[in-house]
TIMI-2910 file (N, C-alpha, C, CB; in pm, 1 decimal, decimal comma, always signed):
<rs>
+----------+----------+----------+----------+----------+----------+----------+----------+----------+----------+----------+----------+------+
!      n_x !      n_y !      n_z !     ca_x !     ca_y !     ca_z !      c_x !      c_y !      c_z !     cb_x !     cb_y !     cb_z ! resn !
+----------+----------+----------+----------+----------+----------+----------+----------+----------+----------+----------+----------+------+
!  -6593,4 !   -183,5 !  -1168,2 !  -6634,2 !   -309,6 !  -1225,9 !  -6574,4 !   -321,5 !  -1367,0 !  -6789,4 !   -321,1 !  -1229,3 !  Met !
!  -6521,2 !   -437,0 !  -1398,0 !  -6462,8 !   -462,1 !  -1530,5 !  -6570,7 !   -477,7 !  -1635,8 !  -6374,7 !   -587,0 !  -1527,7 !  Ser !
!  -6539,7 !   -431,9 !  -1756,0 !  -6626,6 !   -452,9 !  -1871,5 !  -6549,0 !   -536,5 !  -1970,7 !  -6673,7 !   -317,2 !  -1935,3 !  Lys !
!  -6618,0 !   -627,9 !  -2037,8 !  -6554,0 !   -724,9 !  -2125,1 !  -6605,8 !   -714,1 !  -2266,5 !  -6575,0 !   -864,9 !  -2073,1 !  Trp !
!  -6521,8 !   -750,3 !  -2361,5 !  -6565,5 !   -770,5 !  -2499,7 !  -6538,3 !   -915,9 !  -2534,1 !  -6491,8 !   -672,6 !  -2599,8 !  Glu !
!  -6615,6 !   -969,3 !  -2626,5 !  -6609,2 !  -1111,8 !  -2659,2 !  -6580,6 !  -1131,7 !  -2807,2 !  -6740,0 !  -1182,0 !  -2620,8 !  Tyr !
!  -6520,4 !  -1245,1 !  -2837,3 !  -6477,4 !  -1275,4 !  -2973,4 !  -6495,4 !  -1425,6 !  -2995,2 !  -6327,9 !  -1231,1 !  -2998,0 !  Phe !
!  -6550,8 !  -1463,7 !  -3107,8 !  -6568,7 !  -1604,8 !  -3144,2 !  -6490,2 !  -1628,3 !  -3272,0 !  -6721,5 !  -1642,2 !  -3162,8 !  Ile !
!  -6407,2 !  -1734,2 !  -3272,5 !  -6323,8 !  -1760,8 !  -3389,4 !  -6318,9 !  -1910,0 !  -3418,4 !  -6181,9 !  -1705,9 !  -3368,3 !  Thr !
!  -6314,3 !  -1948,2 !  -3546,0 !  -6297,9 !  -2089,3 !  -3579,4 !  -6154,9 !  -2135,0 !  -3550,3 !  -6333,2 !  -2114,2 !  -3727,4 !  Pro !
!  -6139,8 !  -2260,5 !  -3513,0 !  -6008,3 !  -2322,6 !  -3492,8 !  -5994,8 !  -2435,9 !  -3592,7 !  -5990,4 !  -2374,7 !  -3345,2 !  Leu !
!  -5917,4 !  -2418,1 !  -3698,1 !  -5900,7 !  -2525,1 !  -3796,0 !  -5827,5 !  -2644,4 !  -3735,3 !  -5824,9 !  -2473,7 !  -3918,3 !  Pro !
!  -5852,8 !  -2761,7 !  -3788,4 !  -5792,7 !  -2885,2 !  -3737,0 !  -5640,2 !  -2883,0 !  -3741,9 !  -5844,0 !  -3003,9 !  -3815,6 !  Leu !
!  -5582,0 !  -2819,6 !  -3841,8 !  -5437,6 !  -2827,5 !  -3861,8 !  -5356,5 !  -2721,1 !  -3787,8 !  -5408,4 !  -2817,8 !  -4006,5 !  His !
!  -5419,6 !  -2612,0 !  -3736,5 !  -5342,0 !  -2506,7 !  -3669,3 !  -5413,4 !  -2444,6 !  -3548,7 !  -5309,1 !  -2397,9 !  -3768,3 !  Thr !
!  -5475,3 !  -2521,7 !  -3461,9 !  -5547,5 !  -2456,9 !  -3351,6 !  -5455,7 !  -2379,3 !  -3257,0 !  -5624,1 !  -2560,8 !  -3272,7 !  Pro !
!  -5338,3 !  -2432,1 !  -3227,0 !  -5246,0 !  -2364,6 !  -3136,0 !  -5198,6 !  -2232,0 !  -3190,5 !  -5127,6 !  -2452,3 !  -3107,5 !  Gly !
!  -5169,9 !  -2227,7 !  -3319,0 !  -5123,3 !  -2103,4 !  -3381,0 !  -5231,4 !  -1995,3 !  -3373,7 !  -5082,7 !  -2128,2 !  -3527,7 !  Ala !
!  -5356,0 !  -2033,3 !  -3396,9 !  -5465,7 !  -1937,0 !  -3390,8 !  -5482,6 !  -1885,9 !  -3248,1 !  -5597,2 !  -2000,6 !  -3441,3 !  Val !
!  -5479,5 !  -1975,9 !  -3149,8 !  -5494,9 !  -1934,2 !  -3010,5 !  -5379,1 !  -1845,8 !  -2965,5 !  -5505,4 !  -2056,2 !  -2919,7 !  Leu !
!  -5258,3 !  -1880,5 !  -3003,7 !  -5142,3 !  -1798,2 !  -2967,3 !  -5150,1 !  -1659,2 !  -3028,9 !  -5013,3 !  -1866,6 !  -3011,1 !  Asn !
!  -5194,1 !  -1650,2 !  -3153,8 !  -5206,1 !  -1521,2 !  -3220,9 !  -5303,9 !  -1430,5 !  -3145,9 !  -5252,0 !  -1540,4 !  -3366,8 !  Met !
!  -5419,5 !  -1484,3 !  -3109,7 !  -5519,1 !  -1403,1 !  -3039,3 !  -5476,4 !  -1376,0 !  -2895,1 !  -5655,9 !  -1472,9 !  -3041,4 !  His !
!  -5404,9 !  -1468,5 !  -2833,4 !  -5352,4 !  -1444,9 !  -2700,0 !  -5256,6 !  -1327,6 !  -2696,8 !  -5283,6 !  -1568,5 !  -2648,6 !  Gly !
!  -5174,7 !  -1314,0 !  -2801,0 !  -5083,2 !  -1200,5 !  -2811,1 !  -5158,1 !  -1067,9 !  -2821,5 !  -4991,5 !  -1217,6 !  -2931,4 !  Glu !
!  -5281,4 !  -1073,5 !  -2870,4 !  -5364,7 !   -953,7 !  -2883,1 !  -5444,1 !   -925,8 !  -2755,1 !  -5460,4 !   -968,8 !  -3001,3 !  Glu !
!  -5423,3 !  -1007,7 !  -2652,3 !  -5489,1 !   -985,4 !  -2523,9 !  -5615,2 !  -1066,1 !  -2500,3 !  -5521,8 !   -843,8 !  -2511,1 !  Gly !
!  -5649,3 !  -1155,3 !  -2594,1 !  -5769,4 !  -1236,9 !  -2577,6 !  -5741,0 !  -1355,7 !  -2486,9 !  -5821,3 !  -1285,1 !  -2713,9 !  Trp !
!  -5836,3 !  -1388,1 !  -2400,5 !  -5827,3 !  -1501,6 !  -2309,9 !  -5930,3 !  -1605,8 !  -2352,2 !  -5849,5 !  -1457,5 !  -2161,9 !  Glu !
!  -5886,3 !  -1730,8 !  -2362,6 !  -5976,0 !  -1839,5 !  -2401,9 !  -6074,5 !  -1868,7 !  -2290,4 !  -5896,3 !  -1966,2 !  -2437,3 !  Leu !
!  -6202,2 !  -1876,7 !  -2324,7 !  -6307,6 !  -1908,6 !  -2228,8 !  -6355,1 !  -2052,0 !  -2248,9 !  -6425,5 !  -1810,3 !  -2242,7 !  Val !
!  -6376,5 !  -2091,6 !  -2375,6 !  -6431,0 !  -2224,9 !  -2403,6 !  -6400,8 !  -2263,5 !  -2547,8 !  -6583,9 !  -2229,0 !  -2377,2 !  Gln !
!  -6387,2 !  -2393,3 !  -2570,0 !  -6376,8 !  -2448,8 !  -2705,1 !  -6488,9 !  -2550,0 !  -2721,6 !  -6236,0 !  -2514,9 !  -2730,5 !  Ile !
!  -6559,6 !  -2541,0 !  -2834,8 !  -6665,1 !  -2636,9 !  -2866,6 !  -6643,0 !  -2690,6 !  -3007,6 !  -6805,8 !  -2571,7 !  -2853,6 !  Thr !
!  -6694,1 !  -2809,2 !  -3038,4 !  -6683,1 !  -2860,5 !  -3175,0 !  -6756,8 !  -2768,8 !  -3273,1 !  -6739,4 !  -3004,0 !  -3183,5 !  Pro !
!  -6699,0 !  -2751,5 !  -3390,8 !  -6765,1 !  -2671,9 !  -3494,6 !  -6889,2 !  -2745,8 !  -3542,7 !  -6668,6 !  -2643,1 !  -3613,5 !  Ala !
!  -6995,2 !  -2672,7 !  -3573,7 !  -7118,5 !  -2739,5 !  -3616,4 !  -7103,8 !  -2820,0 !  -3745,6 !  -7226,7 !  -2637,5 !  -3634,3 !  Pro !
!  -7008,1 !  -2781,9 !  -3831,0 !  -6991,5 !  -2853,6 !  -3958,0 !  -6886,7 !  -2964,8 !  -3948,8 !  -6952,5 !  -2755,7 !  -4068,1 !  Asn !
!  -6826,8 !  -2985,6 !  -3830,6 !  -6732,2 !  -3094,4 !  -3810,8 !  -6593,1 !  -3071,3 !  -3867,2 !  -6786,7 !  -3215,8 !  -3870,0 !  Gly !
!  -6558,0 !  -2947,3 !  -3897,1 !  -6427,6 !  -2919,2 !  -3957,3 !  -6328,1 !  -2859,4 !  -3858,4 !  -6444,6 !  -2825,6 !  -4074,1 !  Thr !
!  -6346,5 !  -2882,9 !  -3734,1 !  -6256,1 !  -2829,0 !  -3633,2 !  -6333,6 !  -2791,4 !  -3509,6 !  -6179,5 !  -2707,9 !  -3686,8 !  Gly !
!  -6300,8 !  -2675,3 !  -3455,0 !  -6365,5 !  -2629,9 !  -3332,8 !  -6389,4 !  -2479,0 !  -3341,4 !  -6279,6 !  -2665,4 !  -3208,2 !  Ala !
!  -6460,4 !  -2429,7 !  -3240,3 !  -6487,3 !  -2287,5 !  -3229,2 !  -6438,6 !  -2243,1 !  -3091,9 !  -6639,8 !  -2255,4 !  -3249,7 !  Val !
!  -6363,2 !  -2133,6 !  -3088,2 !  -6310,3 !  -2080,5 !  -2962,6 !  -6388,4 !  -1955,0 !  -2924,5 !  -6157,9 !  -2049,3 !  -2974,7 !  Ala !
!  -6426,0 !  -1948,6 !  -2798,1 !  -6492,6 !  -1831,6 !  -2742,3 !  -6390,0 !  -1761,8 !  -2654,5 !  -6623,1 !  -1870,3 !  -2661,0 !  Tyr !
!  -6366,2 !  -1633,7 !  -2679,7 !  -6261,1 !  -1561,2 !  -2612,0 !  -6315,2 !  -1430,5 !  -2555,4 !  -6144,6 !  -1534,6 !  -2706,9 !  Met !
!  -6242,9 !  -1375,8 !  -2454,8 !  -6281,2 !  -1247,9 !  -2397,4 !  -6156,3 !  -1169,0 !  -2363,1 !  -6369,6 !  -1267,4 !  -2272,7 !  Lys !
!  -6172,6 !  -1037,4 !  -2351,8 !  -6067,7 !   -950,9 !  -2298,7 !  -6133,7 !   -828,7 !  -2237,4 !  -5965,5 !   -910,1 !  -2409,5 !  Arg !
!  -6064,7 !   -769,9 !  -2143,6 !  -6117,0 !   -653,5 !  -2075,2 !  -6116,0 !   -533,8 !  -2170,1 !  -6035,3 !   -623,7 !  -1947,9 !  Glu !
!  -6223,9 !   -457,0 !  -2166,7 !  -6231,5 !   -335,5 !  -2248,9 !  -6138,0 !   -231,1 !  -2193,5 !  -6375,7 !   -280,6 !  -2254,8 !  Lys !
!  -6076,6 !   -158,3 !  -2282,7 !  -5983,9 !    -50,8 !  -2240,7 !  -6059,5 !    +68,0 !  -2186,7 !  -5895,1 !     -6,4 !  -2357,5 !  Ala !
+----------+----------+----------+----------+----------+----------+----------+----------+----------+----------+----------+----------+------+
</rs>
């Protein structure tokens, strides 16, 4: 059975793709994006399999 670790990161309005690409290179997979509570962008929820 796979075990997962999770990561939550802010996505600024001006560079969301760059942030997602950076974490994707580290093995993180995007699960969901939601609006940030303060209205300054979004929040990305990510996961990757534990080594």
